[in-house]
N, C-alpha and C positions, 0 to 999 in steps of 0.2 A: 797720479793721473786721475782724471775724473771720467769714469766709464758710464755714468748715469746718462740716460737719454730721455729727453722730454717727448711725451706723446700728447697729441691734441685730444680734447674730450671726444671729438667725433670718432677718432681712431679707436679709443678705448671702448666707446659704445658699440661700434661695429664689431669689435672683437668679442664682446659679451654676447651680442645677438648671434654671432656666428657659433659660439660655443653652445648656446641654448638650442639652436636649430640642429646641430650635430647630436646633442643629447636626446632630443625628442625623436629624431630619426632612429637612433640606436635603440631606444626603448620600443619604438614601433616595430622595428625588425625583429627584436627578441620576442615581442608579443605574438607576431605572426608565426614565428617558428614554434612557439609553445602551443598555439591554437592548432596548427597543423599536426603536431605530434599527438596532441590529445585526441583529435579526430581519428587518426590512424589506430590508436590504442582502442578507441571505442569500436571501430570497424572490426578489429581483430577479435574483440570480446564477443561481438554480435555473431561473427562467423563461427566462433567456437560453440556458442549456444545453439546454433542451428544444426550442428552435427549430432545425430542420434548417438547416445552412449551405448545403446544395446542393439544396434542394428535396425533394420527396417521393421515396422510394426507387423504383428502377426496377422495373417490373412484368415478371416473367419470363413468357415464352410457355409455355403448358401443353405438357406432353410429348406429348400426343396431337394437338397443333395446331402442327406445326413451322413455322418461318419459311419463307416462299416462297423458293425458290432455294437452300435449304440442301442440302448434299451427302447422297447416299444410300449407306448401307452395304450392300455386297454381298459375295458369296463366289464365287470362280471355281475351276474344275477346270483346273489348269495342266499342260501337257505339255512346255513348253520356253520359253526366252526367247532372243531374237536381237537383233543390232545393226541389222539391216535388214529391211524388209518382204519383200524377195525371198528371203532365206534362210529366213525363217519360213514363207513360202508353199511353198518347195521342201520343207521338212520335212513339211508336211501332205500334199503331193502324193506323197511317198514312203511314206506310211503309210495304207493302205486303211482301217484302223480309225478314222481321224480324219476320216471323211466329214462329220461334224457340226461339226468344229472350224473356227474362224476366227482370223484374226490381229487382235489388239487393240493399239493403241498407248498407251503410258503412260510418261511421263517419258523420252522419246527412246529407248525400247526397244520391241521388238515381241514380244508374248506370244502363245503358241498356247494358246487356251482352248477347251474343248468344252462347258462348262456353266457357268451362272451362277445361283446360288440366293440367296434372301433370307436364309437362315440357314446357319450353318456345318454343321448336321446334314444339310442337303439334299445336300451335295457328298460323293460317294463317291470318295475319293482314297486311293492306296496307293503309298507310296514304293518298294515292291518292283517295282511296275509303272511306276515313274518318272512318277507323277502326284502332284500336290501341291495342297493346298487353299490358295488365295491370297485373303486378305481385302483388300478395297480399298474406296475411296469414289469416287463419281463426281459431278461437278458439271456440270449440263446447262443452267444458266440461259442461257448464250450461244447455245443452239440455237434460241431463240425467233426470232432473226433469220433462221434457215433454214426457218422454218415448222414446226419440231419442238419447239415449246414444251412439248408434253406428253410428251416423251421420258422424263423422270423418272417421270411418272405411269404410263406403260406398263411401264417397267422394274420397278416395284413392284407391278404388277397380278398377280392370282392367278387371274383368269378370262379364258380366251382369247376367249370370246364377246364380252366387253366390248371387247377389243382390236380384234376384227374389226368390231364395230359402229362404233367410233371411226374406223376407216379408211373405212368405207362412208359416213360422214357428213362426209368431208373437205371443206375449204373452200379456195378459191383465195386467201383472205386469210391471210397468214402470222401475223397477230396473233391469229387464232382458235385458235392452239395446234397445229394440224395442217394444214400446207399440202399441195399435191398431191404433191410429191416424197416427203414423209414418209409419206403415205398409200400411195404406190407401194411404198415399202420394206416397210411393214407387210403389204401385200397379198401381196408376193412371198414373204416368209418364212413367213407363215401358210399359204400354199398349199403350201409345201415341207414344213413340220412343224407339229405342234400342241404340241410340247414347249416349254413356257415358258422352260426353262433354255437351250435352243438359240436361241430367238427373241431372248433378251436378248443372247446372244453376237453374233449377226448384227447387231443394231441398234447395239451398242457398237462393233463392228468398223467399220461404215460411218461412224458419227458421231465416231469417234476418229481415223480415218485419212483417209478421203475428204473428209469435211466438216470435221473437226477441232474441232467445237464442244464435244464432250464431253471434259472433263478428268478423267483418272483419277489418283489418288494413293494411296500406301500408308502 
């Protein structure tokens, strides 16, 4: 038996065209699927990159609200530096013009200072007169244990009346920021002088040498 069937040329051509159209459509569908999948992968990667790996960024303390216990920047009028407290004290004793000066300890050395200001411009120094402007920082957080927790606050004070009021309201409780010993030191120096630059020198002398809680660095 003969099972072969004859097709016209038009029928064959239509079948070929039909196959091409189906193939093109299939390729297009596959392409759309791949493009869509690629966009989703990119979106996921972008989303992953936007998530902080270490949590939210640290919040910096405002400049006008310093961290408690941070060091205080000051400027001193310096007359000399010595290896011992005794030699520095002898230097002051031999100079009548240094009646307002005191010995301050810093980094195992003893400095003769007569004034401490909050800004560089406050200190009148002259190398020809052998006086020098010495910038430094002081850390007084350890003074809380001595009842002088407000030492840094007093060193930065610009109103002597507030310093006297603080001494007058002293408490026997060291955790209150001003114990009886600290109040005594403030009362003694404010009775001697009303010059805030000299008051700072006196307090730093006591709390850097005798007490040792004020740490000075350059």
